[in-house]
C-alpha positions as semicolon CSV with decimal commas, in nm:
position;residue;x (nm);y (nm);z (nm)
1;M;4,120;2,671;0,271
2;I;4,060;2,630;-0,105
3;L;4,066;2,251;-0,071
4;R;3,812;2,268;0,211
5;A;3,580;2,493;0,006
6;A;3,608;2,257;-0,292
7;L;3,521;1,960;-0,069
8;V;3,215;2,139;0,070
9;L;3,097;2,225;-0,282
10;L;3,146;1,864;-0,390
11;L;2,947;1,733;-0,095
12;V;2,664;1,979;-0,158
13;A;2,653;1,886;-0,527
14;F;2,610;1,516;-0,451
15;A;2,393;1,546;-0,139
16;P;2,057;1,511;-0,319
17;A;2,174;1,189;-0,486
18;A;2,299;1,054;-0,155
19;F;1,955;1,097;0,001
20;A;1,752;0,982;-0,299
21;K;1,575;0,650;-0,255
22;T;1,373;0,483;-0,528
23;C;1,126;0,226;-0,399
24;K;1,011;-0,042;-0,641
25;V;0,656;-0,175;-0,633
26;A;0,480;-0,430;-0,854
27;I;0,107;-0,486;-0,895
28;G;-0,076;-0,735;-1,112
29;S;-0,405;-0,717;-1,299
30;N;-0,610;-0,984;-1,475
31;D;-0,896;-1,058;-1,715
32;A;-1,143;-1,058;-1,422
33;M;-1,098;-0,680;-1,374
34;Q;-0,894;-0,714;-1,054
35;F;-0,570;-0,579;-0,915
36;D;-0,384;-0,834;-0,703
37;A;-0,349;-0,585;-0,416
38;A;-0,608;-0,363;-0,249
39;E;-0,340;-0,154;-0,080
40;I;0,011;-0,038;-0,167
41;K;0,238;0,092;0,109
42;I;0,527;0,325;0,027
43;A;0,785;0,401;0,296
44;G;0,812;0,764;0,399
45;D;1,184;0,779;0,315
46;C;1,124;0,698;-0,053
47;T;1,190;0,996;-0,280
48;K;1,073;0,818;-0,596
49;V;0,844;0,526;-0,670
50;E;0,901;0,288;-0,960
51;L;0,573;0,103;-1,009
52;T;0,537;-0,187;-1,253
53;L;0,193;-0,302;-1,366
54;K;0,172;-0,653;-1,509
55;H;-0,140;-0,777;-1,689
56;T;-0,149;-1,150;-1,617
57;G;-0,454;-1,214;-1,835
58;K;-0,475;-1,312;-2,200
59;M;-0,726;-1,065;-2,346
60;P;-0,602;-0,782;-2,574
61;V;-0,575;-0,421;-2,462
62;T;-0,879;-0,325;-2,674
63;A;-1,106;-0,566;-2,486
64;M;-0,957;-0,582;-2,135
65;G;-0,687;-0,317;-2,113
66;H;-0,562;-0,201;-1,776
67;N;-0,359;0,089;-1,648
68;W;-0,267;0,219;-1,305
69;V;-0,366;0,574;-1,213
70;L;-0,296;0,753;-0,885
71;A;-0,500;1,046;-0,756
72;K;-0,612;1,199;-0,431
73;T;-0,917;1,007;-0,311
74;A;-1,120;1,330;-0,323
75;D;-1,041;1,357;-0,699
76;F;-1,071;0,988;-0,789
77;R;-1,439;0,967;-0,892
78;S;-1,452;1,288;-1,097
79;L;-1,121;1,201;-1,265
80;A;-1,241;0,849;-1,352
81;I;-1,565;0,984;-1,498
82;A;-1,373;1,243;-1,705
83;G;-1,147;0,963;-1,828
84;Q;-1,442;0,775;-1,976
85;R;-1,480;1,058;-2,228
86;A;-1,111;1,047;-2,327
87;P;-0,984;0,823;-2,610
88;A;-0,787;0,501;-2,565
89;A;-0,488;0,677;-2,725
90;D;-0,483;0,899;-2,412
91;D;-0,519;0,594;-2,181
92;Y;-0,877;0,700;-2,101
93;L;-0,746;0,999;-1,906
94;P;-0,802;1,370;-1,964
95;K;-0,485;1,523;-2,111
96;D;-0,262;1,725;-1,878
97;D;-0,506;1,693;-1,587
98;A;-0,345;1,817;-1,263
99;R;-0,548;1,566;-1,060
100;I;-0,336;1,282;-1,202
101;I;-0,039;1,222;-0,971
102;A;0,098;0,935;-1,181
103;H;-0,022;0,682;-1,436
104;T;0,092;0,401;-1,662
105;R;-0,008;0,339;-2,019
106;L;-0,276;0,081;-2,099
107;V;-0,157;-0,278;-2,134
108;G;-0,323;-0,598;-2,254
109;G;-0,281;-0,959;-2,147
110;G;0,081;-1,066;-2,102
111;E;0,215;-0,710;-2,113
112;S;0,368;-0,491;-1,845
113;T;0,454;-0,123;-1,807
114;T;0,642;0,088;-1,555
115;V;0,603;0,444;-1,430
116;T;0,841;0,636;-1,205
117;F;0,718;0,935;-1,007
118;A;0,847;1,159;-0,729
119;T;0,696;1,127;-0,384
120;A;0,721;1,506;-0,350
121;K;0,367;1,506;-0,492
122;L;0,249;1,299;-0,193
123;Q;0,186;1,392;0,169
124;K;0,264;1,146;0,446
125;G;-0,066;1,011;0,570
126;G;-0,253;1,158;0,271
127;D;-0,560;0,988;0,125
128;Y;-0,480;0,839;-0,220
129;T;-0,665;0,601;-0,451
130;F;-0,519;0,403;-0,739
131;F;-0,747;0,273;-1,013
132;C;-0,778;0,150;-1,371
133;S;-0,931;0,414;-1,600
134;F;-1,043;0,172;-1,875
135;P;-1,418;0,245;-1,914
136;G;-1,625;0,050;-1,665
137;H;-1,324;-0,075;-1,467
138;W;-1,261;0,207;-1,220
139;N;-1,558;0,127;-0,998
140;V;-1,419;-0,218;-0,911
141;M;-1,047;-0,191;-0,999
142;K;-0,926;0,040;-0,727
143;G;-0,724;0,043;-0,410
144;K;-0,553;0,261;-0,153
145;L;-0,199;0,395;-0,161
146;V;-0,044;0,466;0,180
147;F;0,264;0,691;0,195
148;G;0,465;0,731;0,510
């Protein structure tokens, strides 16, 4: 009986890890203010997303920096506008803003960065927009994230 109870406790302790699934995604950006994908699909069984942003251009971060920001589509425009008032040191994003689901740091040509975030913040079939918050970029550098 004690052995059985210990086995059950062991299984329960490792159950979350057994069901965890990290899905890796890569997206590129360039000196022409473009992402290389207009849509990113994340499978509904993913518990975490590891997204890597690669800047394939040559211009420095101060002139043509890019980041990747995820928000609900309903929050996207107001968040992007608020980000224009934030400093580069804050990746042109308002600090501790609850509308930000996930974001990378700003990178310049030849650089890359990765962010990992839990899908618990996402709803299957929800309406999400990803964008670059560098001033003037968000209106053209954007796409849709599909979860589920």
